[in-house]
Wavefront OBJ file of the C-alpha trace (Angstrom):
o trace
v -18.752 -17.069 9.498
v -22.218 -18.010 10.694
v -21.143 -18.006 14.359
v -19.277 -14.749 14.011
v -20.624 -11.278 13.682
v -20.528 -9.557 10.308
v -17.312 -7.865 9.330
v -17.566 -4.373 7.905
v -14.645 -2.978 6.001
v -14.831 0.797 5.762
v -14.910 2.322 2.316
v -12.426 5.145 2.301
v -12.072 7.460 -0.666
v -9.834 9.869 1.160
v -6.130 10.152 0.265
v -4.988 7.849 3.063
v -7.348 5.071 2.030
v -6.200 5.404 -1.567
v -2.550 5.314 -0.536
v -3.069 2.209 1.600
v -4.960 0.461 -1.219
v -2.361 1.377 -3.835
v 0.578 0.197 -1.755
v -1.304 -2.945 -0.761
v -1.804 -3.705 -4.481
v 1.884 -3.045 -5.181
v 3.058 -5.182 -2.246
v 1.619 -8.719 -2.509
v 3.250 -9.810 0.751
v 0.871 -7.511 2.650
v -2.139 -9.285 1.134
v -0.697 -12.652 2.110
v -0.269 -11.489 5.714
v -3.791 -10.098 6.075
v -5.830 -12.519 3.972
v -8.808 -13.093 6.287
v -11.787 -10.779 6.848
v -10.922 -9.839 10.444
v -7.255 -9.357 9.604
v -8.164 -7.050 6.729
v -10.416 -5.023 8.993
v -7.728 -4.725 11.679
v -5.032 -3.971 9.098
v -6.974 -1.199 7.402
v -8.078 0.344 10.682
v -4.568 0.568 12.083
v -2.970 1.318 8.704
v -5.166 4.395 8.196
v -4.304 5.686 11.652
v -0.567 4.993 11.469
v -0.149 6.240 7.900
v -2.043 9.403 8.834
v 0.312 9.978 11.741
v 3.371 9.224 9.595
v 2.247 11.609 6.846
v 1.623 14.303 9.451
v 5.138 13.827 10.816
v 6.605 13.987 7.314
v 4.685 17.200 6.622
v 6.017 18.818 9.791
v 9.585 17.656 9.128
v 9.750 18.423 5.386
v 8.721 21.430 3.363
v 6.322 20.958 0.495
v 5.849 23.391 -2.374
v 3.116 25.979 -2.063
v -0.200 24.628 -3.305
v -0.729 25.451 -6.970
v -3.680 23.158 -7.636
v -1.707 20.413 -9.350
v -1.128 18.030 -6.450
v -1.958 17.641 -2.782
v 0.634 17.912 -0.023
v 0.443 14.129 0.336
v 1.266 13.612 -3.340
v 4.130 16.105 -3.025
v 5.535 14.210 -0.037
v 5.199 10.816 -1.693
v 7.127 11.953 -4.777
v 10.218 11.587 -2.607
v 11.178 7.873 -2.754
v 12.355 7.959 0.884
v 8.936 9.086 2.063
v 7.111 6.502 -0.035
v 9.409 3.782 1.293
v 8.692 4.935 4.857
v 4.967 4.516 4.153
v 5.527 1.062 2.637
v 7.610 0.005 5.663
v 4.919 1.246 8.052
v 2.248 -0.714 6.180
v 4.404 -3.848 6.267
v 4.869 -3.391 10.011
v 1.113 -3.060 10.535
v 0.464 -6.166 8.405
v 3.076 -8.187 10.296
v 1.646 -7.146 13.662
v -1.892 -8.056 12.594
v -0.717 -11.378 11.126
v 1.053 -12.249 14.386
v -2.050 -11.601 16.500
v -3.094 -14.988 17.962
v -6.785 -14.012 17.864
v -6.731 -14.488 14.093
v -4.687 -17.708 14.037
v -7.628 -19.969 13.214
v -9.128 -17.794 10.470
v -9.138 -19.092 6.940
v -7.871 -16.800 4.191
v -10.366 -15.280 1.792
v -10.347 -16.678 -1.695
v -8.469 -19.651 -3.061
v -4.982 -20.574 -1.932
v -2.029 -20.892 -4.307
v -2.619 -24.622 -4.863
v -6.264 -24.061 -5.790
v -5.258 -21.294 -8.199
v -2.686 -23.586 -9.830
v -5.261 -26.405 -10.173
v -7.684 -23.972 -11.799
v -5.030 -22.657 -14.196
v -4.148 -26.224 -15.194
v -7.845 -27.018 -15.743
v -8.297 -23.838 -17.805
v -5.228 -24.645 -19.925
v -6.606 -28.117 -20.695
v -10.078 -26.807 -21.502
v -8.965 -23.823 -23.601
v -5.748 -25.031 -25.137
l 1 2 3 4 5 6 7 8 9 10 11 12 13 14 15 16 17 18 19 20 21 22 23 24 25 26 27 28 29 30 31 32 33 34 35 36 37 38 39 40 41 42 43 44 45 46 47 48 49 50 51 52 53 54 55 56 57 58 59 60 61 62 63 64 65 66 67 68 69 70 71 72 73 74 75 76 77 78 79 80 81 82 83 84 85 86 87 88 89 90 91 92 93 94 95 96 97 98 99 100 101 102 103 104 105 106 107 108 109 110 111 112 113 114 115 116 117 118 119 120 121 122 123 124 125 126 127 128 129
């Protein structure tokens, strides 16, 4: 990346950032789609915006229990499997759109690919077993 400018990925500790990170961890296909630095930056930027909008729509369309200090309105909404699935689908859509962007076509993924991981596992098995 010496010819390219630095990539900054925002650190988000807010509920939306946590939701995006959690679902990204639970959905490996998203990571495969957005495996380069610029794709991750674009994915997270648009994911935070679109998930925020989606959660706002869900809040307007669905009643949540009165706040009693035990959970946030976002947690209350996401307890409903339909709402969580809507969030997962929106994140997949964002990842697919970012992955299809031709500006990122030449970027290499971060970290080792599946073949490199397999070679390492085989090496580790021989060395340790």
